[in-house]
C-alpha positions as CSV (number, residue, x, y, z in Angstrom):
1,M,8.2,-0.1,4.9
2,G,10.8,-3.3,4.3
3,K,13.2,-4.9,7.2
4,R,16.3,-2.9,8.1
5,F,18.9,-5.8,9.7
6,N,22.3,-5.4,11.2
7,Y,24.5,-9.0,10.2
8,K,27.5,-9.8,12.2
9,T,30.0,-11.1,9.6
10,Q,31.8,-14.0,9.7
11,G,35.3,-15.3,8.3
12,T,35.4,-12.1,6.4
13,C,37.3,-8.9,6.4
14,S,34.1,-7.2,6.7
15,Q,32.4,-6.9,10.3
16,F,29.0,-5.8,9.6
17,I,26.8,-5.8,6.5
18,E,23.7,-3.8,7.2
19,V,21.2,-4.6,4.4
20,E,17.6,-3.3,4.0
21,I,15.0,-5.0,2.0
22,D,11.4,-3.3,1.0
23,D,8.2,-5.4,1.3
24,D,8.4,-6.4,-2.4
25,G,12.2,-8.8,-2.0
26,I,14.0,-6.0,-3.5
27,L,17.2,-5.0,-1.5
28,R,17.1,-1.4,-1.1
29,D,20.1,-0.2,0.9
30,V,23.4,-2.1,1.8
31,V,26.4,-1.2,3.5
32,F,29.6,-3.1,4.2
33,I,31.7,-2.4,7.2
34,G,35.7,-2.9,7.3
35,G,36.7,-5.1,4.4
36,C,37.8,-4.2,0.9
37,N,36.4,-1.0,0.9
38,G,36.7,-0.7,-3.2
39,N,35.5,-4.0,-4.1
40,L,32.7,-3.4,-1.5
41,Q,31.2,-0.5,-2.8
42,G,31.3,-2.2,-5.8
43,I,29.1,-4.9,-4.8
44,S,26.4,-3.0,-3.1
45,S,26.3,-0.7,-6.5
46,L,25.3,-4.1,-8.7
47,V,23.5,-5.8,-6.2
48,R,21.4,-2.3,-4.9
49,G,17.6,-2.6,-6.7
50,M,18.0,-6.2,-7.0
51,K,15.7,-8.9,-5.7
52,A,17.0,-10.5,-2.7
53,D,16.5,-14.2,-4.4
54,D,18.6,-12.9,-7.4
55,I,21.5,-11.8,-5.3
56,I,21.4,-15.3,-3.3
57,K,21.4,-17.1,-6.9
58,K,24.1,-15.6,-7.6
59,L,26.6,-15.1,-4.8
60,D,25.8,-17.8,-2.6
61,G,28.8,-19.8,-1.4
62,I,31.2,-17.9,-3.5
63,R,34.7,-18.7,-1.7
64,C,37.6,-16.0,-1.0
65,G,41.4,-18.0,-1.5
66,Y,41.3,-20.4,1.5
67,K,38.3,-19.1,3.5
68,S,35.0,-21.1,3.4
69,T,33.2,-18.0,2.6
70,S,33.2,-14.4,1.3
71,C,31.7,-10.9,1.7
72,P,29.3,-11.7,-0.9
73,D,28.7,-15.3,0.2
74,Q,28.5,-13.0,3.9
75,L,25.9,-10.5,2.1
76,C,23.4,-13.6,1.2
77,R,24.0,-14.6,4.9
78,A,22.5,-11.4,5.8
79,I,19.4,-11.0,3.4
80,E,18.5,-14.7,4.5
81,S,18.5,-13.5,8.3
82,C,16.4,-10.0,7.0
83,M,14.4,-11.9,5.4
84,K,13.6,-14.1,8.8
85,Q,12.6,-11.3,10.9
């Protein structure tokens, strides 16, 4: 069955991230709303089907320029929020 979560991003050009994680902890779907469309489609395609924990290990803490976060980092926050619900 899994979990679906809509996350309001902070500090990025994207505004929301929709994630779906199955009962085995696999990211089944991710959609970024707003932001750099081509880059975010690429990130979405690469992480789809990966274990949520592995995504967090790879993307947590990535920064965008002078910002303290990035869309990949915010994806980690979205995944963590989804897994807590």
